[in-house]
C-alpha positions in Angstrom: -14.1 26.9 5.3 -14.4 23.3 7.3 -12.0 22.8 10.8 -11.4 19.7 11.8 -12.1 20.5 15.7 -14.4 23.6 16.8 -11.8 25.0 19.5 -8.6 25.0 17.2 -9.1 27.8 14.8 -11.3 29.8 16.8 -10.7 33.2 16.0 -11.1 31.3 12.0 -15.0 31.7 11.3 -15.7 34.7 12.7 -13.5 36.4 10.5 -14.4 33.9 7.5 -18.2 34.6 8.3 -17.6 38.2 8.2 -15.9 37.5 5.3 -18.6 37.2 2.6 -21.0 39.7 3.9 -17.9 42.6 3.6 -17.3 40.6 -0.3 -20.5 41.9 -0.7 -21.0 44.7 0.4 -17.3 45.9 -0.5 -15.7 44.8 -3.5 -12.8 46.5 -2.8 -12.1 44.1 0.3 -11.0 40.7 -0.1 -10.6 38.1 2.2 -7.1 36.2 3.1 -5.9 33.2 5.6 -2.5 34.4 7.4 -0.2 31.7 8.7 3.3 31.8 10.0 6.2 29.8 8.3 9.5 30.4 10.3 9.8 34.1 11.4 7.5 35.0 8.6 4.4 35.9 7.6 2.1 35.2 5.1 -1.0 35.2 3.5 -3.0 33.3 0.6 -6.5 34.3 -0.6 -9.4 32.7 0.9 -11.0 31.5 -2.5 -8.4 28.3 -3.2 -8.5 27.3 0.3 -11.1 24.1 1.3 -10.3 23.7 5.2 -7.3 23.9 7.7 -6.9 20.8 9.5 -4.3 19.4 12.0 -1.3 17.9 10.4 -2.6 14.1 9.6 -0.6 10.6 9.4 1.0 10.3 6.4 2.0 7.6 4.0 5.4 8.5 2.2 6.0 8.1 -1.5 9.2 6.9 -3.0 10.2 8.8 -5.9 8.7 12.2 -4.7 9.9 15.9 -4.2 11.7 15.8 -1.1 9.1 18.8 0.0 6.0 16.2 -0.1 6.0 15.0 3.5 3.6 12.0 2.3 -0.1 11.2 1.3 -2.9 11.3 3.7 -6.2 10.5 3.8 -8.8 12.7 4.5 -12.8 11.9 4.6 -11.6 8.9 2.1 -10.2 11.0 -0.5 -6.4 11.0 -0.5 -4.3 14.5 0.3 -0.7 15.0 -0.7 0.6 16.9 2.4 3.7 19.7 1.6 5.6 20.7 3.9 5.5 24.7 3.0 8.8 24.7 5.3 11.1 22.8 2.7 9.8 25.2 -0.3 10.8 27.9 1.0 14.1 26.7 2.0 13.7 26.9 6.1 14.6 24.4 8.3 12.6 21.0 9.3 10.2 21.5 12.6 8.8 19.1 14.0 4.8 19.1 14.2 3.7 20.4 17.5 -0.3 21.8 18.4 0.1 24.8 16.6 1.0 23.1 13.1 -2.0 23.0 11.2 -2.1 21.6 7.3 -3.7 24.3 4.7 -5.8 22.1 2.0 -5.7 24.3 -0.8 -7.1 23.1 -4.2 -5.7 24.7 -7.5 -6.6 22.1 -9.8 -5.9 19.4 -7.2 -6.3 19.7 -3.3 -3.2 19.5 -1.4 -2.1 20.1 2.0 0.5 23.2 3.1 2.1 22.0 6.6 2.6 25.8 8.2 4.0 26.3 12.0 0.5 28.4 12.7 -2.5 29.5 11.5 -2.9 33.8 12.4 -6.7 34.2 11.0 -9.2 35.3 8.5 -8.7 39.1 7.5 -9.9 41.4 5.6 -7.8 43.4 3.0 -8.8 46.7 1.4 -7.6 46.5 -2.4 -5.3 49.4 -1.5 -3.2 48.1 1.1 -1.8 45.1 -1.6 1.4 46.1 -3.3 3.6 44.4 -5.8 7.0 42.6 -5.4 8.9 44.7 -7.6 9.8 46.8 -5.1 11.9 44.4 -3.0 12.7 42.1 -6.0 16.4 43.7 -5.3 16.8 42.0 -1.9 13.6 39.2 -2.0 13.0 36.0 -3.9 10.0 36.9 -5.2 9.1 34.0 -7.6 6.4 32.8 -5.2 4.8 35.7 -4.0 1.8 38.0 -5.7 1.8 40.6 -3.4 2.8 42.1 0.0 -0.1 43.3 1.8 1.3 46.3 4.3 -0.2 47.0 7.9 -2.4 43.9 8.6 -3.3 42.0 11.3 -1.0 43.7 14.0 1.7 42.9 10.9 3.7 46.0 9.2 3.9 43.4 6.4 2.5 40.2 5.1 4.0 38.2 1.4 1.1 36.9 -0.6 2.1 33.2 -1.2 1.4 32.7 -5.0 0.9 28.9 -4.8 -0.2 28.4 -8.8 3.9 29.5 -9.0 4.9 27.3 -5.9 3.0 23.7 -7.7 4.6 24.9 -11.2 7.5 24.6 -9.3 7.7 21.9 -7.3 5.9 19.9 -9.3 6.8 20.6 -12.7 6.6 17.7 -14.3 2.5 16.9 -13.4 1.6 19.4 -16.1 3.7 18.0 -18.9 2.7 14.3 -18.0 -1.2 14.9 -17.8 -1.8 14.3 -21.6 0.4 11.5 -21.8 -0.8 10.0 -18.6 -4.7 10.4 -20.4 -3.8 8.6 -23.7 -1.5 5.8 -21.8 -2.8 4.7 -18.9 -6.4 3.1 -19.0 -7.1 2.7 -15.0 -6.0 -0.6 -15.3 -2.8 -3.0 -14.4 -0.7 -2.9 -17.6 0.0 -5.9 -19.3 3.8 -5.4 -19.7 4.2 -7.3 -16.2 1.6 -9.8 -16.1 2.5 -13.5 -14.8 3.1 -16.2 -16.9 0.5 -18.9 -17.7 1.2 -21.8 -15.6 1.7 -25.0 -17.2 0.3 -28.4 -17.2 3.8 -29.6 -16.1 3.9 -26.7 -12.7 2.6 -25.9 -9.4 2.1 -22.7 -8.2 1.6 -23.0 -4.5 1.9 -20.6 -1.5 3.6 -22.5 1.1 3.6 -22.2 5.4 4.6 -23.4 8.5 3.0 -25.3 10.8 5.0 -26.8 14.0 8.3 -25.9 12.1 6.9 -28.0 9.2 6.2 -26.7 5.6 3.3 -27.4 4.0 2.0 -25.9 0.8 -2.0 -24.9 -1.0 -2.4 -24.4 -4.6 -2.6 -20.7 -5.1 -6.2 -21.0 -6.9 -7.6 -22.6 -4.1 -6.3 -19.9 -1.5 -8.9 -16.4 -1.6 -6.5 -14.2 0.6 -4.2 -14.5 3.7 -4.7 -11.7 6.4 -3.6 -11.0 10.0 -5.1 -12.3 12.5 -7.0 -10.3 14.3 -7.2 -9.2 18.1 -10.9 -11.0 18.7 -12.3 -14.1 17.8 -16.3 -14.8 18.8 -15.7 -18.2 20.7 -18.2 -21.3 20.0 -19.3 -22.7 22.7 -19.1 -26.7 22.5 -17.1 -26.3 19.6 -14.1 -29.0 19.2 -11.1 -27.7 19.8 -9.6 -27.2 16.7 -12.0 -24.8 15.6 -11.2 -21.7 17.0 -14.3 -19.6 16.6 -15.4 -17.0 13.6 -14.4 -13.2 12.6 -15.9 -11.5 10.6 -13.9 -10.5 7.1 -15.9 -8.2 4.8 -19.7 -8.4 6.2 -19.2 -11.8 6.5 -18.6 -14.9 9.4 -15.4 -16.3 8.3 -15.0 -19.8 11.1 -11.4 -20.4 11.8 -9.9 -24.0 12.1 -6.5 -24.0 13.6 -4.1 -26.5 11.5 -2.0 -27.7 15.0 -4.8 -28.9 16.3 -6.0 -30.9 13.0 -3.0 -32.6 12.6 -2.9 -33.1 16.2 0.2 -31.0 16.8 1.8 -29.3 19.5 0.1 -26.0 20.5 2.0 -22.1 20.0 0.9 -19.1 20.8 1.0 -17.5 16.9 2.5 -14.4 17.5 2.9 -11.9 15.2 4.1 -13.9 12.3 0.8 -15.8 12.9 -1.2 -16.2 9.7 -5.1 -16.6 8.3 -5.2 -18.3 4.8 -8.7 -18.1 3.5 -9.5 -21.7 1.3 -12.2 -21.9 -0.4 -14.1 -24.9 -2.8 -17.6 -23.4 -4.2 -19.3 -21.1 -1.6 -17.7 -22.2 1.6 -15.0 -20.5 2.8 -12.8 -21.1 5.8 -9.9 -19.2 7.4 -6.5 -22.0 8.8 -4.6 -20.8 11.2 -1.0 -21.2 10.4 2.5 -20.2 12.2 3.7 -18.1 9.1 3.0 -17.9 5.9 6.4 -18.6 3.8 6.7 -18.3 0.3 5.0 -18.1 -3.2 6.3 -21.2 -5.5 6.3 -22.1 -8.8 7.3 -26.3 -9.0 7.9 -28.6 -11.3 5.4 -31.1 -11.2 8.2 -34.1 -12.2 9.7 -32.4 -8.5 6.2 -33.7 -6.0 6.1 -37.1 -5.6 2.3 -38.7 -4.4 2.1 -39.9 -0.9 2.7 -43.7 -0.1 -0.8 -45.6 -0.4 0.2 -46.6 3.1 0.6 -43.3 5.0 -2.1 -41.3 3.0 -4.2 -44.0 4.4 -3.7 -43.3 8.0 -5.4 -40.8 9.4 -5.1 -36.8 9.0 -2.0 -37.9 6.6 -5.3 -38.2 4.1 -5.1 -34.5 3.6 -1.5 -34.6 2.0 -1.1 -35.5 -1.2 2.2 -34.8 -2.9 5.5 -34.2 -1.0 7.6 -31.6 -3.3 11.5 -32.2 -2.9 12.9 -29.2 -3.0 16.9 -27.5 -2.6 18.8 -31.1 -3.9 16.0 -33.1 -1.6 17.5 -31.1 1.8 14.0 -29.3 2.1 10.5 -31.4 2.2 7.2 -29.7 1.5 4.1 -31.2 1.7 1.2 -30.6 -0.7 -2.6 -30.1 1.2 -5.3 -30.9 -0.4 -8.2 -28.6 0.1 -11.3 -31.5 -1.4 -9.4 -33.7 1.4 -9.4 -30.7 4.1 -13.4 -29.8 3.7 -13.6 -33.4 3.9 -12.3 -33.0 7.4 -14.9 -33.7 10.5 -13.0 -30.4 10.9 -14.1 -27.9 8.7 -17.1 -29.8 8.6 -18.1 -28.5 12.2 -16.4 -24.9 11.3 -19.3 -25.0 8.3 -21.6 -25.9 10.4 -20.5 -23.3 12.9 -20.9 -20.5 10.5 -25.1 -22.1 9.5 -26.1 -22.0 12.9 -24.7 -18.3 13.5 -26.7 -17.3 10.3 -28.3 -19.6 8.2 -28.1 -17.4 5.2 -24.1 -17.5 5.1 -23.9 -20.3 2.8 -26.2 -18.8 0.0 -24.2 -15.4 1.0 -20.5 -16.5 0.1 -22.0 -18.2 -2.7 -23.6 -15.5 -4.3 -20.7 -13.1 -3.3 -18.0 -15.5 -5.1 -20.2 -16.0 -8.3 -21.8 -12.2 -8.3 -18.5 -9.9 -7.0 -16.1 -11.7 -8.1 -14.9 -8.8 -10.5 -15.4 -6.4 -7.9 -11.9 -7.2 -5.5 -9.1 -7.4 -6.8 -5.9 -9.7 -5.0 -2.8 -8.1 -4.2 0.5 -9.1 -2.6 1.3 -6.9 0.2 4.5 -6.2 1.2 6.2 -3.9 3.5 9.7 -1.8 2.3 10.4 0.4 5.7 7.0 1.1 8.0 5.0 1.9 4.2 3.3 -0.9 2.1 3.0 -1.2 -1.0 0.9 -4.1 -3.3 1.3 -5.7 -6.8 -1.1 -8.3 -8.6 -1.0 -11.1 -7.1 -0.9 -12.3 -11.3 2.2 -10.4 -11.9 4.0 -12.6 -8.9 6.0 -15.6 -10.4 6.9 -16.6 -6.7 8.6 -15.6 -3.3 11.7 -16.8 -2.4 13.8 -16.3 0.4 17.1 -14.4 -0.2 20.0 -16.7 0.0 23.2 -16.0 2.4 25.1 -15.2 -0.2 24.3 -13.4 -3.7 26.8 -13.2 -6.8 28.2 -9.9 -8.1 27.8 -8.5 -11.2 30.7 -6.2 -12.0 29.4 -2.6 -13.3 26.1 -3.3 -13.1 23.4 -0.8 -11.9 23.7 0.2 -7.9 19.8 -1.3 -7.5 21.0 -4.6 -8.9 22.1 -6.6 -5.4 23.4 -9.6 -8.0 22.2 -12.6 -9.5 21.7 -16.2 -7.5 20.8 -19.6 -9.2 16.9 -20.6 -9.0 16.5 -24.2 -10.0 19.1 -23.8 -12.3 18.2 -20.5 -13.5 20.4 -17.3 -13.4 18.3 -14.6 -11.6 19.0 -10.8 -11.1 17.9 -9.1 -8.0 17.5 -5.6 -7.6 17.1 -4.5 -4.4 13.7 -2.2 -4.3 15.0 0.0 -1.9 17.5 0.9 -4.2 15.4 1.4 -7.3 12.3 3.4 -5.3 15.5 5.9 -4.0 14.7 4.9 0.2 17.8 4.4 2.6 18.9 0.9 2.6 19.0 -1.4 5.4 20.7 -4.5 6.7 20.3 -8.1 5.2 17.7 -9.7 7.9 15.6 -13.1 7.8 12.1 -11.0 7.2 12.9 -9.9 3.7 11.7 -11.7 0.6 12.6 -11.5 -3.3 9.1 -11.3 -5.1 9.8 -12.8 -8.8 8.1 -10.9 -11.4 8.2 -11.2 -15.0 9.0 -8.0 -17.5 8.5 -8.4 -20.5 10.0 -11.4 -20.9 12.7 -11.0 -18.5 12.5 -13.0 -15.1 13.5 -10.7 -12.3 13.6 -10.6 -8.1 13.0 -7.7 -6.4 14.1 -7.9 -2.4 11.7 -6.6 -0.4 11.8 -6.1 3.9 8.7 -8.4 4.6 5.9 -9.6 2.3 2.6 -9.2 4.8 -0.3 -11.3 2.8 -2.7 -11.6 -0.1 -5.5 -9.2 0.3 -8.5 -8.8 -1.6 -9.3 -5.2 -2.4 -12.3 -4.1 -3.4 -12.2 -2.4 -6.4 -14.4 0.8 -5.4 -11.5 1.7 -3.4 -8.7 2.0 -5.8 -8.4 5.3 -6.9 -5.6 7.0 -9.1 -2.7 8.1 -7.0 -1.9 12.4 -7.0 0.4 12.9 -10.2 3.6 13.7 -7.9 6.7 12.8 -10.5 6.6 11.5 -13.9 8.6 7.9 -12.5 6.0 7.9 -9.8 3.0 8.8 -11.7 4.0 5.4 -14.1 4.9 2.8 -11.7 2.9 4.0 -8.1 -0.3 5.0 -10.4 -3.1 4.0 -8.1 -3.6 3.6 -4.8 -5.9 1.3 -2.5 -7.7 3.2 0.0 -8.9 1.0 3.0 -10.4 4.0 4.9 -12.1 1.2 7.4 -8.9 0.0 8.5 -7.2 2.9 8.2 -4.6 1.8 5.7 -3.0 3.1 1.9 -1.4 0.9 -0.1 0.6 2.1 -2.9 0.1 -0.2 -6.2 3.4 -1.0 -7.9 2.6 -1.8 -11.8 5.9 -4.2 -12.3 5.7 -3.2 -15.3 7.6 0.1 -15.1 10.4 -1.5 -12.5 12.5 -2.0 -15.2 13.2 0.9 -18.0 14.6 -0.1 -21.5 18.1 -0.5 -20.9 17.7 -2.0 -17.4 15.7 -4.7 -18.9 18.5 -5.2 -21.3 20.8 -5.4 -18.8 18.8 -7.9 -16.8 18.6 -9.9 -19.4 21.9 -10.0 -20.5 22.9 -11.6 -17.0 20.1 -14.0 -16.7 21.9 -15.1 -20.4 
């Protein structure tokens, strides 16, 4: 049995070591782990116990049974953590230094949080009795037996974890065959994106010095947070911030404020790096904040007047979009022009000076490894992070001050909005996932999906970034309920970053009845 700290469970290892000896010499002795939950002492047979660990930090999972505390990362594997107190109907208790998670494997490893682990004991089979004698006074559904006079306790109850799992996670067995037959491991096409037509521009917009700019989404590799450490490059021009490491390769960083001669400002928590690429070269452009993913009709984009386009840095801007009746102007940046800019060229030369093979490696990575990553839009609900395939996102827009409420609509439906002349039903994703609602705030966004031909918006707390996730980091999520197993069927376990992203399949965000209702609202 493995322990997280040699001093945590000092009485366990010696007893465990003696256990195998005792079993080999006396077949009538069985080994049990004893532990406390509330004021009661329980035991579980040693065989299914994999290890005992400190209670880890968890990612909370919507649509899961209330006994589940969340999911944790145990040496690269996703481990469900279950509160034994909740299972047994005891009140919650804050974890302390004595709290432990007993990892038990009965078809699927799960960690059960107990108040304290007592010891590992050898028990003569003659000390084990059935539960028939106490059935009239105690609910024995979760017990497989009683041990008398062991470890200083007059009576220890043996928990039946197979029965416990069957009761608390009853849907798991029912959906296993359905999941195997119906899930191919990839993202369902039902929630896929509508093709961008020749009459539309698909853009990522961002703020720089309170002005809004945008880049074609096809040229955006990903959007990441600004790292704590940036390697400074001696004698570089002021617009070259330095270098950062992004998945084992050097990425040069350029400040768009400095390129455009705009006033300096600390980027703060909202600052982001938009990683853009042409061919095999990649450059990180530092912006004040990322705003939205937009679909814009080409007729709303006007070419930059020739007189202005010839003037210095304005050559990087090819078009101006007029949105919201002309009240909102978005300048579209051409990555082709950007990469001809002296600032970008110097940044690329900086990488070549640091590593002569960097350009070749980057090109090889893009041509050979493009299928090894999955690009997702990451958003937050509370402290938890979720992701959706970027191809499934139609656009991302701000939440308007006023939504039109629809009488007798489902409780999760917040209302409808006018999105460029079309009616868009809007759902509160927190309500859809059974999470507590929060007051409206400026950080919230509406993520728009096309689900079986019905365009629907979902309010999230914040859109964090666009991220490339290595496919080897994506694994099936533990099956906790039928709805969770379809809607949140996969997880991205980013162990090095100590992050777990719950990946949502947009095709299952709405049921058939809800789809019909949304279609009626849109009509």
